[in-house]
BAGUTI-227646 format. One record per atom (N, C-alpha, C): chain; x, y, z; residue number from 1; atom name. Coordinates in steps of 0.1 Angstrom, whole numbers, padded with zeros to 4 digits, m for minus. Layout:
REM residues N
chaine  xx  yy  zz  num  atome
A  X  Y  Z  NUM  CA
...
***
This chain:
REM residues 257
chaine  xx  yy  zz  num  atome
A  m0121  0182  0082  1  N
A  m0109  0177  0087  1  CA
A  m0111  0164  0080  1  C
A  m0100  0165  0064  2  N
A  m0098  0157  0056  2  CA
A  m0098  0140  0062  2  C
A  m0106  0133  0056  3  N
A  m0110  0116  0061  3  CA
A  m0104  0101  0054  3  C
A  m0090  0100  0059  4  N
A  m0083  0084  0055  4  CA
A  m0086  0073  0051  4  C
A  m0086  0068  0048  5  N
A  m0083  0049  0044  5  CA
A  m0072  0045  0050  5  C
A  m0076  0039  0056  6  N
A  m0054  0036  0055  6  CA
A  m0058  0016  0052  6  C
A  m0048  0003  0045  7  N
A  m0055  m0012  0046  7  CA
A  m0038  m0014  0048  7  C
A  m0036  m0021  0057  8  N
A  m0030  m0030  0063  8  CA
A  m0027  m0018  0077  8  C
A  m0025  m0015  0085  9  N
A  m0026  m0004  0094  9  CA
A  m0016  m0010  0105  9  C
A  m0016  m0024  0106  10  N
A  m0013  m0026  0116  10  CA
A  0009  m0024  0122  10  C
A  0009  m0024  0110  11  N
A  0024  m0026  0112  11  CA
A  0025  m0022  0099  11  C
A  0040  m0015  0097  12  N
A  0048  m0017  0083  12  CA
A  0050  m0001  0082  12  C
A  0045  0000  0071  13  N
A  0044  0012  0068  13  CA
A  0028  0016  0067  13  C
A  0015  0006  0066  14  N
A  0002  0016  0071  14  CA
A  0006  0021  0080  14  C
A  0010  0013  0092  15  N
A  0009  0021  0107  15  CA
A  0018  0032  0105  15  C
A  0029  0034  0106  16  N
A  0035  0046  0100  16  CA
A  0024  0056  0093  16  C
A  0019  0054  0080  17  N
A  0012  0065  0080  17  CA
A  0004  0071  0086  17  C
A  m0005  0059  0086  18  N
A  m0013  0065  0098  18  CA
A  m0014  0069  0116  18  C
A  m0002  0067  0115  19  N
A  0002  0076  0124  19  CA
A  0007  0095  0120  19  C
A  0013  0099  0115  20  N
A  0015  0103  0101  20  CA
A  0002  0112  0102  20  C
A  m0007  0108  0097  21  N
A  m0018  0117  0092  21  CA
A  m0022  0118  0098  21  C
A  m0024  0109  0120  22  N
A  m0033  0115  0128  22  CA
A  m0032  0123  0131  22  C
A  m0015  0126  0130  23  N
A  m0005  0141  0139  23  CA
A  m0004  0145  0126  23  C
A  m0008  0151  0117  24  N
A  m0017  0158  0111  24  CA
A  m0025  0163  0111  24  C
A  m0035  0160  0115  25  N
A  m0044  0164  0118  25  CA
A  m0064  0158  0108  25  C
A  m0058  0145  0101  26  N
A  m0063  0137  0089  26  CA
A  m0077  0125  0103  26  C
A  m0085  0123  0099  27  N
A  m0091  0111  0111  27  CA
A  m0086  0097  0097  27  C
A  m0088  0094  0101  28  N
A  m0088  0072  0099  28  CA
A  m0087  0066  0098  28  C
A  m0094  0062  0090  29  N
A  m0102  0042  0093  29  CA
A  m0090  0035  0091  29  C
A  m0087  0027  0094  30  N
A  m0076  0015  0094  30  CA
A  m0083  0000  0100  30  C
A  m0077  m0004  0088  31  N
A  m0077  m0017  0084  31  CA
A  m0070  m0027  0085  31  C
A  m0068  m0036  0092  32  N
A  m0062  m0048  0094  32  CA
A  m0069  m0064  0098  32  C
A  m0060  m0072  0092  33  N
A  m0069  m0087  0097  33  CA
A  m0065  m0087  0113  33  C
A  m0057  m0085  0115  34  N
A  m0049  m0089  0130  34  CA
A  m0057  m0078  0142  34  C
A  m0069  m0078  0146  35  N
A  m0074  m0071  0149  35  CA
A  m0072  m0067  0164  35  C
A  m0064  m0073  0176  36  N
A  m0061  m0069  0187  36  CA
A  m0046  m0063  0186  36  C
A  m0037  m0068  0171  37  N
A  m0024  m0063  0171  37  CA
A  m0032  m0042  0166  37  C
A  m0040  m0046  0156  38  N
A  m0043  m0031  0152  38  CA
A  m0052  m0025  0167  38  C
A  m0057  m0025  0175  39  N
A  m0062  m0018  0182  39  CA
A  m0048  m0012  0192  39  C
A  m0043  m0022  0195  40  N
A  m0033  m0022  0206  40  CA
A  m0019  m0011  0199  40  C
A  m0022  m0009  0184  41  N
A  m0014  m0002  0181  41  CA
A  m0023  0012  0175  41  C
A  m0039  0011  0174  42  N
A  m0038  0028  0174  42  CA
A  m0043  0029  0185  42  C
A  m0044  0030  0197  43  N
A  m0045  0029  0210  43  CA
A  m0031  0039  0216  43  C
A  m0021  0038  0198  44  N
A  m0009  0046  0210  44  CA
A  m0006  0059  0200  44  C
A  m0022  0064  0191  45  N
A  m0016  0070  0186  45  CA
A  m0028  0082  0185  45  C
A  m0027  0092  0182  46  N
A  m0031  0107  0189  46  CA
A  m0052  0105  0188  46  C
A  m0057  0107  0202  47  N
A  m0063  0103  0210  47  CA
A  m0078  0107  0197  47  C
A  m0090  0095  0198  48  N
A  m0099  0105  0187  48  CA
A  m0096  0101  0174  48  C
A  m0082  0103  0167  49  N
A  m0080  0101  0158  49  CA
A  m0085  0092  0139  49  C
A  m0080  0080  0154  50  N
A  m0082  0067  0143  50  CA
A  m0092  0053  0149  50  C
A  m0106  0055  0137  51  N
A  m0113  0043  0135  51  CA
A  m0104  0031  0134  51  C
A  m0106  0020  0141  52  N
A  m0104  0003  0138  52  CA
A  m0114  0003  0132  52  C
A  m0112  m0011  0115  53  N
A  m0122  m0014  0116  53  CA
A  m0119  m0030  0113  53  C
A  m0111  m0036  0122  54  N
A  m0099  m0055  0118  54  CA
A  m0107  m0061  0106  54  C
A  m0108  m0071  0089  55  N
A  m0112  m0074  0088  55  CA
A  m0101  m0078  0077  55  C
A  m0108  m0086  0065  56  N
A  m0096  m0088  0054  56  CA
A  m0104  m0080  0040  56  C
A  m0091  m0073  0034  57  N
A  m0102  m0070  0024  57  CA
A  m0104  m0073  0009  57  C
A  m0101  m0085  0015  58  N
A  m0105  m0096  m0001  58  CA
A  m0123  m0098  0004  58  C
A  m0126  m0094  0019  59  N
A  m0140  m0094  0014  59  CA
A  m0155  m0082  0018  59  C
A  m0167  m0079  0005  60  N
A  m0170  m0074  0003  60  CA
A  m0177  m0071  0017  60  C
A  m0180  m0079  0024  61  N
A  m0182  m0069  0035  61  CA
A  m0175  m0062  0045  61  C
A  m0163  m0075  0044  62  N
A  m0157  m0059  0056  62  CA
A  m0157  m0049  0045  62  C
A  m0154  m0043  0031  63  N
A  m0150  m0036  0030  63  CA
A  m0164  m0022  0029  63  C
A  m0170  m0029  0024  64  N
A  m0182  m0023  0030  64  CA
A  m0184  m0014  0048  64  C
A  m0182  m0023  0054  65  N
A  m0178  m0018  0068  65  CA
A  m0169  m0011  0066  65  C
A  m0158  m0007  0066  66  N
A  m0146  m0003  0063  66  CA
A  m0149  0013  0053  66  C
A  m0157  0015  0045  67  N
A  m0161  0029  0035  67  CA
A  m0180  0033  0052  67  C
A  m0179  0025  0051  68  N
A  m0194  0033  0061  68  CA
A  m0184  0034  0074  68  C
A  m0179  0034  0081  69  N
A  m0168  0036  0096  69  CA
A  m0162  0053  0080  69  C
A  m0153  0052  0076  70  N
A  m0146  0064  0071  70  CA
A  m0156  0071  0067  70  C
A  m0172  0070  0061  71  N
A  m0180  0076  0060  71  CA
A  m0185  0090  0074  71  C
A  m0187  0079  0083  72  N
A  m0190  0089  0097  72  CA
A  m0181  0101  0098  72  C
A  m0162  0095  0101  73  N
A  m0155  0105  0105  73  CA
A  m0161  0120  0093  73  C
A  m0158  0116  0085  74  N
A  m0163  0129  0073  74  CA
A  m0158  0129  0063  74  C
A  m0156  0136  0048  75  N
A  m0151  0141  0035  75  CA
A  m0142  0130  0034  75  C
A  m0139  0117  0029  76  N
A  m0127  0105  0019  76  CA
A  m0123  0113  0016  76  C
A  m0107  0117  0016  77  N
A  m0099  0122  0005  77  CA
A  m0090  0118  0000  77  C
A  m0085  0101  0009  78  N
A  m0074  0096  0006  78  CA
A  m0080  0077  0006  78  C
A  m0075  0069  m0004  79  N
A  m0074  0058  0003  79  CA
A  m0053  0052  m0003  79  C
A  m0057  0045  0006  80  N
A  m0041  0036  0004  80  CA
A  m0044  0024  0007  80  C
A  m0039  0019  m0003  81  N
A  m0048  0006  m0007  81  CA
A  m0028  m0002  m0001  81  C
A  m0026  m0001  0011  82  N
A  m0011  m0011  0020  82  CA
A  m0016  m0024  0017  82  C
A  m0024  m0026  0025  83  N
A  m0028  m0040  0026  83  CA
A  m0019  m0052  0012  83  C
A  m0010  m0061  0021  84  N
A  m0010  m0068  0001  84  CA
A  m0003  m0081  0011  84  C
A  m0004  m0088  m0002  85  N
A  0002  m0107  0005  85  CA
A  0017  m0113  m0012  85  C
A  0026  m0113  m0001  86  N
A  0039  m0121  m0005  86  CA
A  0039  m0134  m0010  86  C
A  0029  m0138  m0008  87  N
A  0024  m0154  m0016  87  CA
A  0037  m0160  m0002  87  C
A  0037  m0177  m0011  88  N
A  0049  m0183  m0004  88  CA
A  0067  m0182  0002  88  C
A  0066  m0184  0013  89  N
A  0078  m0180  0016  89  CA
A  0088  m0195  0016  89  C
A  0101  m0199  0015  90  N
A  0105  m0192  0002  90  CA
A  0092  m0189  m0009  90  C
A  0097  m0183  m0020  91  N
A  0087  m0178  m0034  91  CA
A  0091  m0186  m0043  91  C
A  0083  m0195  m0052  92  N
A  0087  m0204  m0058  92  CA
A  0088  m0196  m0074  92  C
A  0094  m0206  m0084  93  N
A  0089  m0200  m0099  93  CA
A  0073  m0199  m0100  93  C
A  0071  m0195  m0114  94  N
A  0055  m0200  m0116  94  CA
A  0050  m0209  m0120  94  C
A  0065  m0222  m0129  95  N
A  0061  m0233  m0132  95  CA
A  0053  m0244  m0116  95  C
A  0059  m0236  m0107  96  N
A  0056  m0244  m0096  96  CA
A  0048  m0243  m0086  96  C
A  0045  m0229  m0094  97  N
A  0033  m0218  m0080  97  CA
A  0021  m0228  m0080  97  C
A  0020  m0229  m0063  98  N
A  0003  m0234  m0069  98  CA
A  m0011  m0223  m0062  98  C
A  m0011  m0230  m0074  99  N
A  m0023  m0218  m0082  99  CA
A  m0039  m0215  m0072  99  C
A  m0045  m0220  m0063  100  N
A  m0047  m0212  m0051  100  CA
A  m0043  m0202  m0043  100  C
A  m0029  m0203  m0044  101  N
A  m0020  m0195  m0033  101  CA
A  m0018  m0186  m0044  101  C
A  m0015  m0181  m0060  102  N
A  m0017  m0174  m0067  102  CA
A  m0030  m0165  m0067  102  C
A  m0036  m0172  m0068  103  N
A  m0055  m0162  m0068  103  CA
A  m0058  m0155  m0057  103  C
A  m0049  m0162  m0041  104  N
A  m0053  m0154  m0038  104  CA
A  m0037  m0137  m0032  104  C
A  m0021  m0143  m0036  105  N
A  m0020  m0125  m0041  105  CA
A  m0022  m0118  m0047  105  C
A  m0031  m0123  m0056  106  N
A  m0041  m0116  m0066  106  CA
A  m0056  m0108  m0058  106  C
A  m0060  m0114  m0051  107  N
A  m0074  m0105  m0051  107  CA
A  m0067  m0103  m0033  107  C
A  m0059  m0098  m0029  108  N
A  m0056  m0090  m0021  108  CA
A  m0048  m0081  m0024  108  C
A  m0038  m0084  m0038  109  N
A  m0030  m0070  m0039  109  CA
A  m0035  m0066  m0056  109  C
A  m0046  m0071  m0058  110  N
A  m0049  m0066  m0073  110  CA
A  m0070  m0062  m0071  110  C
A  m0076  m0072  m0070  111  N
A  m0085  m0068  m0070  111  CA
A  m0093  m0065  m0058  111  C
A  m0087  m0067  m0040  112  N
A  m0098  m0054  m0028  112  CA
A  m0096  m0046  m0036  112  C
A  m0082  m0037  m0037  113  N
A  m0075  m0024  m0043  113  CA
A  m0089  m0018  m0051  113  C
A  m0095  m0022  m0062  114  N
A  m0099  m0020  m0071  114  CA
A  m0116  m0020  m0070  114  C
A  m0118  m0033  m0056  115  N
A  m0128  m0033  m0058  115  CA
A  m0132  m0014  m0042  115  C
A  m0127  m0019  m0037  116  N
A  m0120  m0006  m0024  116  CA
A  m0122  0008  m0030  116  C
A  m0114  0014  m0042  117  N
A  m0122  0020  m0053  117  CA
A  m0131  0025  m0050  117  C
A  m0133  0012  m0061  118  N
A  m0150  0020  m0067  118  CA
A  m0161  0022  m0058  118  C
A  m0158  0015  m0050  119  N
A  m0167  0019  m0034  119  CA
A  m0165  0032  m0031  119  C
A  m0156  0038  m0030  120  N
A  m0154  0054  m0021  120  CA
A  m0150  0063  m0042  120  C
A  m0153  0060  m0056  121  N
A  m0147  0071  m0064  121  CA
A  m0152  0077  m0061  121  C
A  m0169  0082  m0060  122  N
A  m0174  0094  m0057  122  CA
A  m0173  0097  m0043  122  C
A  m0170  0095  m0039  123  N
A  m0163  0106  m0024  123  CA
A  m0146  0114  m0025  123  C
A  m0144  0102  m0032  124  N
A  m0127  0107  m0045  124  CA
A  m0128  0123  m0047  124  C
A  m0140  0116  m0059  125  N
A  m0142  0127  m0067  125  CA
A  m0150  0143  m0062  125  C
A  m0157  0141  m0050  126  N
A  m0161  0151  m0046  126  CA
A  m0152  0160  m0040  126  C
A  m0142  0154  m0035  127  N
A  m0133  0159  m0028  127  CA
A  m0116  0166  m0036  127  C
A  m0120  0155  m0042  128  N
A  m0101  0165  m0053  128  CA
A  m0096  0153  m0046  128  C
A  m0099  0140  m0043  129  N
A  m0091  0133  m0034  129  CA
A  m0076  0125  m0037  129  C
A  m0076  0113  m0037  130  N
A  m0055  0108  m0037  130  CA
A  m0064  0091  m0035  130  C
A  m0057  0086  m0045  131  N
A  m0055  0073  m0041  131  CA
A  m0038  0071  m0040  131  C
A  m0032  0061  m0029  132  N
A  m0019  0055  m0029  132  CA
A  m0020  0046  m0035  132  C
A  m0018  0036  m0045  133  N
A  m0015  0023  m0045  133  CA
A  m0003  0011  m0040  133  C
A  0001  0016  m0029  134  N
A  0014  0006  m0024  134  CA
A  0020  m0001  m0036  134  C
A  0032  0001  m0045  135  N
A  0041  m0012  m0055  135  CA
A  0046  m0014  m0047  135  C
A  0059  m0020  m0059  136  N
A  0069  m0024  m0061  136  CA
A  0076  m0025  m0073  136  C
A  0093  m0024  m0069  137  N
A  0101  m0024  m0079  137  CA
A  0097  m0039  m0088  137  C
A  0098  m0052  m0080  138  N
A  0094  m0062  m0084  138  CA
A  0083  m0055  m0097  138  C
A  0077  m0049  m0099  139  N
A  0060  m0047  m0106  139  CA
A  0067  m0049  m0118  139  C
A  0076  m0035  m0123  140  N
A  0088  m0036  m0132  140  CA
A  0096  m0039  m0138  140  C
A  0101  m0050  m0128  141  N
A  0120  m0054  m0132  141  CA
A  0107  m0074  m0130  141  C
A  0117  m0083  m0136  142  N
A  0113  m0099  m0138  142  CA
A  0131  m0101  m0129  142  C
A  0126  m0104  m0122  143  N
A  0128  m0113  m0105  143  CA
A  0128  m0125  m0108  143  C
A  0131  m0138  m0107  144  N
A  0132  m0153  m0111  144  CA
A  0124  m0153  m0091  144  C
A  0117  m0159  m0091  145  N
A  0109  m0160  m0076  145  CA
A  0103  m0149  m0075  145  C
A  0095  m0144  m0086  146  N
A  0090  m0134  m0079  146  CA
A  0070  m0128  m0087  146  C
A  0075  m0143  m0098  147  N
A  0065  m0142  m0108  147  CA
A  0051  m0136  m0102  147  C
A  0042  m0141  m0094  148  N
A  0030  m0142  m0083  148  CA
A  0034  m0127  m0079  148  C
A  0038  m0124  m0071  149  N
A  0042  m0108  m0062  149  CA
A  0046  m0097  m0075  149  C
A  0054  m0098  m0085  150  N
A  0054  m0086  m0091  150  CA
A  0041  m0090  m0101  150  C
A  0039  m0099  m0106  151  N
A  0029  m0096  m0112  151  CA
A  0018  m0092  m0111  151  C
A  0017  m0090  m0099  152  N
A  0000  m0085  m0091  152  CA
A  0002  m0073  m0098  152  C
A  0020  m0069  m0084  153  N
A  0019  m0056  m0088  153  CA
A  0021  m0049  m0098  153  C
A  0026  m0051  m0109  154  N
A  0026  m0048  m0123  154  CA
A  0005  m0047  m0127  154  C
A  0003  m0058  m0122  155  N
A  m0018  m0052  m0127  155  CA
A  m0025  m0042  m0119  155  C
A  m0015  m0038  m0105  156  N
A  m0018  m0027  m0095  156  CA
A  m0009  m0016  m0100  156  C
A  m0002  m0016  m0106  157  N
A  0005  m0007  m0117  157  CA
A  m0002  m0002  m0126  157  C
A  m0006  m0005  m0136  158  N
A  m0016  m0006  m0143  158  CA
A  m0030  m0001  m0141  158  C
A  m0030  m0009  m0131  159  N
A  m0046  m0007  m0122  159  CA
A  m0049  0014  m0124  159  C
A  m0035  0017  m0116  160  N
A  m0032  0031  m0106  160  CA
A  m0032  0041  m0124  160  C
A  m0030  0040  m0131  161  N
A  m0024  0047  m0145  161  CA
A  m0038  0043  m0152  161  C
A  m0049  0034  m0158  162  N
A  m0053  0036  m0160  162  CA
A  m0072  0048  m0154  162  C
A  m0073  0044  m0137  163  N
A  m0076  0048  m0137  163  CA
A  m0073  0070  m0133  163  C
A  m0063  0071  m0131  164  N
A  m0059  0082  m0134  164  CA
A  m0064  0091  m0139  164  C
A  m0066  0079  m0158  165  N
A  m0065  0086  m0173  165  CA
A  m0078  0090  m0174  165  C
A  m0085  0078  m0167  166  N
A  m0099  0076  m0166  166  CA
A  m0104  0091  m0154  166  C
A  m0103  0096  m0149  167  N
A  m0100  0108  m0138  167  CA
A  m0096  0117  m0132  167  C
A  m0093  0121  m0145  168  N
A  m0083  0136  m0145  168  CA
A  m0077  0139  m0130  168  C
A  m0090  0148  m0121  169  N
A  m0092  0151  m0107  169  CA
A  m0089  0146  m0102  169  C
A  m0089  0136  m0099  170  N
A  m0076  0128  m0092  170  CA
A  m0067  0128  m0089  170  C
A  m0058  0123  m0076  171  N
A  m0041  0122  m0082  171  CA
A  m0044  0105  m0078  171  C
A  m0038  0097  m0086  172  N
A  m0040  0087  m0080  172  CA
A  m0022  0079  m0084  172  C
A  m0014  0076  m0074  173  N
A  0001  0072  m0079  173  CA
A  m0001  0055  m0078  173  C
A  0010  0050  m0079  174  N
A  0016  0031  m0076  174  CA
A  0025  0042  m0066  174  C
A  0032  0039  m0057  175  N
A  0039  0043  m0050  175  CA
A  0050  0033  m0045  175  C
A  0065  0028  m0050  176  N
A  0073  0020  m0045  176  CA
A  0081  0026  m0030  176  C
A  0080  0015  m0023  177  N
A  0082  0022  m0008  177  CA
A  0102  0016  m0014  177  C
A  0107  0010  m0018  178  N
A  0121  0008  m0013  178  CA
A  0121  m0004  m0002  178  C
A  0136  m0007  0000  179  N
A  0138  m0008  0013  179  CA
A  0135  m0005  0023  179  C
A  0126  m0017  0031  180  N
A  0122  m0018  0047  180  CA
A  0124  m0026  0056  180  C
A  0126  m0021  0066  181  N
A  0126  m0035  0075  181  CA
A  0109  m0039  0079  181  C
A  0110  m0048  0072  182  N
A  0096  m0060  0083  182  CA
A  0092  m0067  0076  182  C
A  0084  m0071  0081  183  N
A  0075  m0083  0081  183  CA
A  0076  m0087  0070  183  C
A  0071  m0088  0059  184  N
A  0074  m0086  0047  184  CA
A  0090  m0090  0038  184  C
A  0097  m0084  0040  185  N
A  0106  m0086  0041  185  CA
A  0121  m0095  0042  185  C
A  0112  m0092  0054  186  N
A  0122  m0106  0062  186  CA
A  0113  m0119  0057  186  C
A  0102  m0123  0051  187  N
A  0098  m0131  0051  187  CA
A  0100  m0137  0033  187  C
A  0099  m0124  0026  188  N
A  0110  m0128  0010  188  CA
A  0124  m0133  0011  188  C
A  0131  m0129  0024  189  N
A  0146  m0133  0018  189  CA
A  0143  m0138  0036  189  C
A  0142  m0153  0037  190  N
A  0140  m0162  0050  190  CA
A  0154  m0161  0053  190  C
A  0161  m0165  0063  191  N
A  0169  m0164  0071  191  CA
A  0178  m0156  0067  191  C
A  0180  m0147  0059  192  N
A  0186  m0133  0056  192  CA
A  0190  m0120  0069  192  C
A  0202  m0117  0066  193  N
A  0197  m0108  0085  193  CA
A  0195  m0090  0075  193  C
A  0186  m0091  0080  194  N
A  0179  m0073  0071  194  CA
A  0174  m0059  0084  194  C
A  0186  m0059  0089  195  N
A  0188  m0053  0100  195  CA
A  0193  m0045  0094  195  C
A  0195  m0037  0082  196  N
A  0204  m0027  0079  196  CA
A  0198  m0024  0068  196  C
A  0181  m0022  0067  197  N
A  0172  m0018  0060  197  CA
A  0164  m0009  0062  197  C
A  0165  0003  0062  198  N
A  0155  0019  0066  198  CA
A  0143  0011  0074  198  C
A  0136  0015  0084  199  N
A  0122  0015  0092  199  CA
A  0114  0026  0085  199  C
A  0099  0017  0089  200  N
A  0089  0020  0075  200  CA
A  0089  0035  0080  200  C
A  0086  0040  0086  201  N
A  0087  0053  0091  201  CA
A  0098  0064  0077  201  C
A  0105  0058  0075  202  N
A  0119  0071  0068  202  CA
A  0110  0070  0049  202  C
A  0095  0062  0054  203  N
A  0093  0064  0037  203  CA
A  0082  0075  0040  203  C
A  0072  0074  0050  204  N
A  0064  0083  0053  204  CA
A  0066  0100  0046  204  C
A  0075  0102  0048  205  N
A  0079  0117  0038  205  CA
A  0074  0121  0026  205  C
A  0082  0109  0019  206  N
A  0075  0103  0006  206  CA
A  0055  0106  0005  206  C
A  0056  0092  0012  207  N
A  0036  0097  0010  207  CA
A  0030  0110  0016  207  C
A  0037  0122  0024  208  N
A  0039  0131  0026  208  CA
A  0037  0143  0011  208  C
A  0045  0140  0014  209  N
A  0051  0150  0002  209  CA
A  0038  0148  m0013  209  C
A  0038  0137  m0020  210  N
A  0026  0135  m0025  210  CA
A  0011  0142  m0022  210  C
A  0012  0139  m0012  211  N
A  m0001  0143  m0010  211  CA
A  m0004  0161  m0010  211  C
A  0009  0166  0000  212  N
A  0012  0177  0001  212  CA
A  0013  0188  m0015  212  C
A  0022  0174  m0024  213  N
A  0025  0184  m0038  213  CA
A  0013  0185  m0049  213  C
A  0006  0169  m0046  214  N
A  0000  0164  m0058  214  CA
A  0004  0161  m0071  214  C
A  0022  0162  m0077  215  N
A  0023  0157  m0085  215  CA
A  0010  0155  m0093  215  C
A  0018  0148  m0111  216  N
A  0004  0142  m0116  216  CA
A  0007  0127  m0114  216  C
A  m0009  0128  m0114  217  N
A  m0009  0109  m0111  217  CA
A  0002  0103  m0120  217  C
A  0006  0086  m0112  218  N
A  0018  0083  m0119  218  CA
A  0020  0071  m0116  218  C
A  0035  0065  m0112  219  N
A  0044  0061  m0105  219  CA
A  0049  0065  m0101  219  C
A  0059  0062  m0090  220  N
A  0066  0074  m0082  220  CA
A  0072  0061  m0073  220  C
A  0093  0072  m0076  221  N
A  0100  0056  m0060  221  CA
A  0103  0068  m0050  221  C
A  0097  0062  m0039  222  N
A  0097  0073  m0030  222  CA
A  0117  0079  m0025  222  C
A  0124  0066  m0035  223  N
A  0140  0076  m0029  223  CA
A  0139  0089  m0035  223  C
A  0130  0092  m0051  224  N
A  0133  0101  m0053  224  CA
A  0124  0115  m0051  224  C
A  0113  0110  m0043  225  N
A  0102  0118  m0035  225  CA
A  0115  0126  m0024  225  C
A  0122  0114  m0018  226  N
A  0130  0117  m0003  226  CA
A  0139  0127  m0009  226  C
A  0143  0127  m0024  227  N
A  0157  0134  m0022  227  CA
A  0156  0147  m0026  227  C
A  0147  0150  m0029  228  N
A  0139  0165  m0027  228  CA
A  0140  0167  m0041  228  C
A  0143  0155  m0050  229  N
A  0147  0158  m0072  229  CA
A  0131  0167  m0072  229  C
A  0124  0172  m0082  230  N
A  0115  0173  m0084  230  CA
A  0105  0165  m0085  230  C
A  0093  0158  m0082  231  N
A  0085  0144  m0088  231  CA
A  0078  0148  m0100  231  C
A  0087  0132  m0105  232  N
A  0081  0130  m0121  232  CA
A  0073  0116  m0122  232  C
A  0067  0113  m0127  233  N
A  0060  0102  m0130  233  CA
A  0074  0090  m0137  233  C
A  0077  0085  m0130  234  N
A  0087  0076  m0132  234  CA
A  0089  0065  m0141  234  C
A  0094  0058  m0153  235  N
A  0097  0043  m0158  235  CA
A  0107  0034  m0147  235  C
A  0107  0024  m0158  236  N
A  0115  0014  m0146  236  CA
A  0130  0026  m0149  236  C
A  0139  0017  m0137  237  N
A  0154  0017  m0135  237  CA
A  0164  0009  m0142  237  C
A  0169  0013  m0153  238  N
A  0175  0004  m0153  238  CA
A  0188  m0003  m0146  238  C
A  0192  0008  m0139  239  N
A  0207  0009  m0134  239  CA
A  0205  m0005  m0123  239  C
A  0191  m0004  m0115  240  N
A  0186  m0020  m0104  240  CA
A  0182  m0032  m0113  240  C
A  0184  m0032  m0127  241  N
A  0179  m0048  m0134  241  CA
A  0181  m0055  m0127  241  C
A  0180  m0069  m0128  242  N
A  0193  m0081  m0117  242  CA
A  0196  m0075  m0106  242  C
A  0191  m0063  m0096  243  N
A  0194  m0066  m0080  243  CA
A  0186  m0070  m0069  243  C
A  0178  m0072  m0073  244  N
A  0159  m0076  m0068  244  CA
A  0154  m0071  m0059  244  C
A  0146  m0075  m0058  245  N
A  0132  m0062  m0053  245  CA
A  0137  m0063  m0039  245  C
A  0132  m0045  m0040  246  N
A  0137  m0038  m0025  246  CA
A  0123  m0031  m0021  246  C
A  0113  m0035  m0022  247  N
A  0104  m0029  m0014  247  CA
A  0095  m0040  m0006  247  C
A  0093  m0039  0009  248  N
A  0087  m0046  0021  248  CA
A  0078  m0043  0028  248  C
A  0070  m0028  0022  249  N
A  0060  m0025  0029  249  CA
A  0051  m0035  0033  249  C
A  0037  m0045  0024  250  N
A  0036  m0056  0029  250  CA
A  0038  m0061  0038  250  C
A  0024  m0073  0045  251  N
A  0030  m0084  0045  251  CA
A  0030  m0092  0042  251  C
A  0038  m0110  0049  252  N
A  0041  m0123  0047  252  CA
A  0027  m0127  0040  252  C
A  0030  m0139  0036  253  N
A  0013  m0150  0027  253  CA
A  0002  m0149  0043  253  C
A  0009  m0157  0048  254  N
A  m0001  m0156  0061  254  CA
A  m0007  m0148  0068  254  C
A  0000  m0140  0068  255  N
A  m0011  m0124  0072  255  CA
A  m0008  m0115  0068  255  C
A  m0012  m0111  0054  256  N
A  m0008  m0097  0046  256  CA
A  m0011  m0087  0048  256  C
A  m0016  m0085  0065  257  N
A  m0016  m0076  0076  257  CA
A  m0011  m0080  0092  257  C
***
C-alpha cells in the first residue's frame, strides 16, 4: 500500500486527510508538535494504518525521524506539507512585524516544506508520487495585516511551481483549501464568530481528487475541485480581491499544529 507523510496531523485539515487516507488503505506517518493530542486522535483512526511521529517540522532531526518512520511503512507516494504558522494574533502590519516571529513563520511555512521535500524526493520520484503544499488565498491577494503569512505562502506557491517544472514525473500541487472552521481561522479573526465556516472534512474530497485524477502540477482551489469542474491550474481570482483571506487549514503561531 502507498505511504503518505502528513504534517500538522493532530487537528484540522491534516487530521481529516490522514483519516481519509487511512480509510482508503494508505499507511500514514503523521506529524504534529503536540504529542498527546496527536496520539489521542490517531487512536481513533483505522488500527495499524497511522504511525505518529511527534515533533517540530523546523527541527532537522525530527524531519529525519519522520521520513525514517514513513520508509518503514513502505513506498512514500505522498508528502502533504500542511503544518503552518500564522504569526501574531491579531496580525500586525509589515512595518511593525517582529523580526523573530517573521523568521519563525518562514521557517515553518517555507523552509520546512522545502527540507522535507528534499529528504523524500528520491522516494517520490521512484513512485511517481505527489506533493501537496497547503496554501492560502493570502498568497495571491494583498491583504493588509497578512504580510508575514501571505508572503510565506506566496513563497511556498513558487516553490511548488518550480518543483513541478524541475520534476515533471511528479505531481506538485499548491492547494488553497478555502474557508474552514479551525483554530487558525479563529486566531486570524479574534473575537469573531466563525461557526458558519465549513469543517475541514469538507475539503478532503478536493485532496483526494488531486490524488485520483492527477491533474498537471499547479495551484488549485479546493472550491473549484469540489464543484466538479475539470481540474485546471488556476490564477488569482480577481472577484475575491479585498474580501480577506479564507483559508484556515494551519494552526496559530504558538501552536502551529
